[in-house]
C-alpha positions in Angstrom: -27.4 -4.0 -15.6 -29.1 -6.9 -17.4 -26.9 -10.0 -17.6 -25.4 -10.8 -20.9 -24.3 -14.3 -20.1 -26.2 -17.1 -18.2 -26.5 -16.7 -14.5 -23.8 -18.6 -12.5 -25.6 -20.6 -9.9 -23.2 -23.3 -8.8 -20.5 -22.7 -6.1 -18.6 -25.7 -7.5 -17.9 -23.8 -10.7 -14.1 -23.7 -11.5 -14.2 -19.9 -11.5 -15.6 -19.9 -7.9 -12.9 -22.3 -6.9 -10.2 -20.2 -8.5 -11.4 -17.0 -6.7 -11.5 -18.8 -3.4 -8.0 -20.2 -3.9 -6.6 -16.7 -4.3 -7.2 -16.2 -0.6 -3.9 -18.1 -0.3 -0.6 -16.1 -0.7 1.1 -18.8 -2.7 -1.8 -18.8 -5.2 -1.7 -15.0 -5.5 2.0 -15.1 -6.2 1.8 -18.0 -8.6 -0.9 -16.4 -10.6 0.1 -12.8 -10.2 -3.5 -12.0 -9.3 -5.5 -10.9 -6.4 -9.2 -10.5 -5.4 -10.8 -7.1 -5.1 -14.3 -6.6 -3.8 -16.8 -3.8 -3.7 -17.6 -0.7 -5.7 -15.1 1.7 -4.1 -12.0 -0.5 -4.4 -12.9 -1.5 -8.0 -13.4 2.2 -8.9 -9.9 2.8 -7.5 -8.5 -0.2 -9.5 -10.1 1.0 -12.7 -8.9 4.6 -12.1 -5.3 3.3 -11.7 -5.6 1.2 -14.8 -5.2 -2.1 -13.1 -6.3 -4.8 -15.5 -9.4 -6.8 -14.4 -9.5 -10.4 -15.6 -13.0 -11.3 -14.5 -15.7 -9.7 -12.5 -18.5 -11.7 -10.8 -21.5 -9.7 -9.9 -25.0 -10.0 -8.5 -27.4 -8.3 -11.0 -30.0 -7.7 -8.3 -27.5 -5.8 -6.2 -26.3 -3.5 -9.0 -26.7 0.1 -7.9 -26.0 3.0 -10.3 -22.3 3.1 -9.1 -22.0 -0.6 -9.6 -23.4 -0.4 -13.1 -20.9 2.3 -13.9 -18.1 0.0 -12.6 -19.4 -2.9 -14.7 -19.5 -0.7 -17.8 -16.0 0.6 -17.3 -14.7 -2.9 -16.6 -16.3 -4.2 -19.8 -14.8 -1.3 -21.8 -11.4 -2.3 -20.5 -11.8 -5.9 -21.6 -12.9 -7.6 -18.3 -15.0 -10.7 -18.5 -18.3 -10.0 -16.7 -20.1 -13.0 -15.0 -23.5 -12.5 -13.5 -24.1 -14.8 -10.5 -26.7 -15.7 -7.9 -26.3 -14.0 -4.5 -25.1 -17.3 -2.9 -22.4 -17.7 -5.5 -21.1 -14.1 -5.0 -21.1 -14.8 -1.3 -19.0 -17.9 -1.9 -16.5 -15.9 -3.8 -16.4 -13.1 -1.2 -14.0 -12.9 1.7 -16.0 -10.4 3.7 -19.0 -10.9 6.0 -21.3 -8.7 4.0 -20.6 -9.0 0.3 -21.2 -5.9 -1.8 -22.2 -7.8 -4.9 -19.0 -7.3 -6.9 -16.0 -9.7 -6.7 -13.1 -9.4 -9.2 -9.9 -11.0 -10.0 -7.4 -8.3 -11.0 -3.7 -8.3 -12.0 -1.3 -7.9 -9.1 0.3 -4.4 -9.3 4.0 -4.5 -10.0 6.7 -1.9 -9.5 10.2 -1.6 -10.9 12.4 -1.8 -7.8 15.4 -0.2 -9.5 13.3 2.8 -10.6 11.6 3.1 -7.2 14.8 3.0 -5.2 16.6 5.3 -7.6 13.9 7.9 -7.8 15.0 11.5 -7.1 13.8 12.7 -3.7 13.0 9.2 -2.5 10.8 9.0 0.6 10.4 5.3 1.2 8.1 3.9 4.0 9.4 0.5 5.2 7.1 -1.8 7.2 9.2 -4.6 8.7 7.6 -7.6 10.2 4.1 -6.1 10.3 1.7 -9.1 10.6 -1.6 -7.3 11.0 -3.2 -6.7 7.5 -5.2 -3.8 8.8 -2.0 -2.0 10.1 -0.1 -2.6 6.8 -3.1 -1.4 4.8 -3.3 1.7 6.9 0.5 2.3 6.5 0.1 2.1 2.7 -2.8 4.6 2.9 -0.8 7.0 5.1 2.2 6.8 2.7 -0.1 7.6 -0.2 -1.7 10.5 1.6 1.7 11.9 2.6 3.1 11.7 -0.9 5.7 9.1 -0.2 7.5 7.6 -3.2 6.7 3.9 -2.3 6.3 1.4 0.5 8.6 -1.6 1.1 7.1 -4.5 3.1 9.6 -6.9 4.6 9.1 -10.1 6.5 5.4 -9.6 7.3 2.0 -10.1 5.9 1.6 -10.1 2.1 0.8 -6.6 1.0 -1.7 -8.0 -1.5 -3.7 -9.9 1.2 -7.4 -9.0 0.7 -7.5 -7.3 4.2 -4.5 -5.2 3.3 -6.1 -4.2 0.0 -9.3 -3.2 1.8 -7.5 -1.3 4.6 -5.5 0.6 2.1 -8.8 2.0 0.7 -7.4 1.6 -2.8 -4.0 3.4 -2.2 -2.3 0.1 -3.0 -3.3 0.6 -6.6 -1.8 4.1 -6.8 1.4 3.8 -4.8 4.3 1.4 -5.7 4.6 -1.4 -3.1 7.7 -3.6 -3.2 8.7 -6.6 -1.0 12.0 -8.1 0.1 13.4 -9.8 3.2 15.0 -7.4 5.6 18.5 -8.6 4.8 18.1 -8.1 1.1 16.3 -4.9 1.4 19.1 -3.4 3.5 21.7 -4.3 0.9 19.6 -2.9 -1.9 19.1 0.4 -0.1 22.8 0.6 0.6 23.6 0.2 -3.1 21.3 3.1 -3.9 22.8 5.2 -1.0 19.5 5.5 0.7 19.7 6.8 4.3 17.9 4.7 6.8 16.0 6.1 9.8 14.6 3.5 12.2 11.7 4.2 14.6 12.6 3.1 18.1 11.0 4.1 21.5 14.5 4.6 22.8 15.8 6.4 19.7 18.6 8.9 19.9 16.7 11.7 18.1 13.2 13.0 18.6 11.3 12.6 15.4 10.7 16.4 15.0 14.4 16.9 15.0 15.5 14.1 12.7 17.1 14.7 9.3 14.7 13.6 6.6 16.8 14.7 3.6 16.2 12.3 0.7 16.9 9.7 -0.4 15.6 8.3 2.9 13.8 5.2 4.2 11.7 5.4 7.3 11.5 2.1 9.1 8.8 0.9 11.5 8.4 -2.6 12.8 5.8 -4.7 14.6 4.6 -3.5 17.9 5.7 -6.7 19.5 9.4 -6.7 18.5 10.1 -3.6 16.4 12.3 -3.6 13.3 14.7 -6.5 12.7 18.3 -6.1 13.8 19.4 -5.7 10.2 17.6 -2.4 10.1 19.2 -1.2 13.3 22.7 -2.0 12.0 22.0 -0.1 8.8 20.4 2.9 10.5 22.0 6.3 10.2 19.9 7.3 13.2 17.2 5.9 15.4 14.1 8.1 15.9 11.8 8.2 18.8 8.2 9.5 19.1 7.7 10.7 22.6 4.8 9.4 24.7 3.3 12.0 27.0 0.5 9.9 28.6 0.4 6.5 30.1 0.2 4.5 26.9 3.1 2.1 26.5 3.4 2.4 22.8 1.8 3.8 19.6 0.0 1.8 17.0 2.5 1.1 14.2 0.4 2.7 11.5 0.0 5.8 13.6 3.7 6.0 14.2 4.3 5.6 10.4 1.9 8.4 9.7 3.6 10.8 12.1 7.0 10.1 10.6 5.7 10.5 7.0 4.1 13.8 7.7 7.1 15.1 9.6 9.3 14.1 6.7 6.9 16.0 4.4 6.9 19.1 6.6 10.7 19.0 6.7 10.8 18.7 3.0 8.6 21.8 2.6 10.9 23.8 4.9 14.0 22.7 2.9 12.3 23.8 -0.3 11.3 27.1 1.2 14.8 27.7 2.4 16.3 26.9 -1.0 13.8 29.3 -2.7 14.6 32.1 -0.3 18.3 31.6 -0.8 17.9 31.8 -4.6 15.8 34.9 -4.3 18.5 36.4 -2.0 21.2 35.7 -4.6 19.1 37.4 -7.3 18.4 40.5 -5.3 22.0 41.3 -4.3 23.3 40.8 -7.9 25.1 37.6 -7.3 22.6 35.3 -9.0 
């Protein structure tokens, strides 16, 4: 796509400094903005209706998909800024920039609406410090049809690496944050059942009760969930290890719990349907 404004050539430009500053969590929270890079993630952001403030792009690197992203962003009111490759690289936080770097509005979620949702299936990531793991948890929660993700006392869920690891799921699934102590109190007010993943848990994960509203809690591989979560837990759930591995990756553990909860929900629905059919066939419906 041919540039419609002068090519940005200076890495000292205030816009470049602003984008680079958003690598810091405090800046992201103060502005309510985050940086999104690449065609795929920007497609997901646009699809989710996430407002784009400004999009810096390298005209020479604009593929047909990139051109489509630029066109959609312009239609939605984004400011498009063509820039030299070295300027795009200065804005980027990846080793191999894809030619598109945008500042987008940070997604927000109504916590009361989330926690009060019928059939709540909440994935809680407590103390997860690795952005790749947290992003993978968000992606797994989205894939499994969870209601939302709650991140407590760990890496910022809007860290650029989390956004990339979520593969865009962060734009489609509500993500809320709170310290563990506050999160436990809020769940209690909404009468949300808490199941905590623990290698020494009392119940094997395939036999746990996932009846909603329920929160599934996983913690960092180093220390597990905080004591507050254990005190609030209705039950602790273990995932058995059959080989010689000492533990599971936290994102994999989260995925297993989420899909087991989804499977159990399907069985409950099937049982309810059969019960209703039985009542109808014997004249008692």
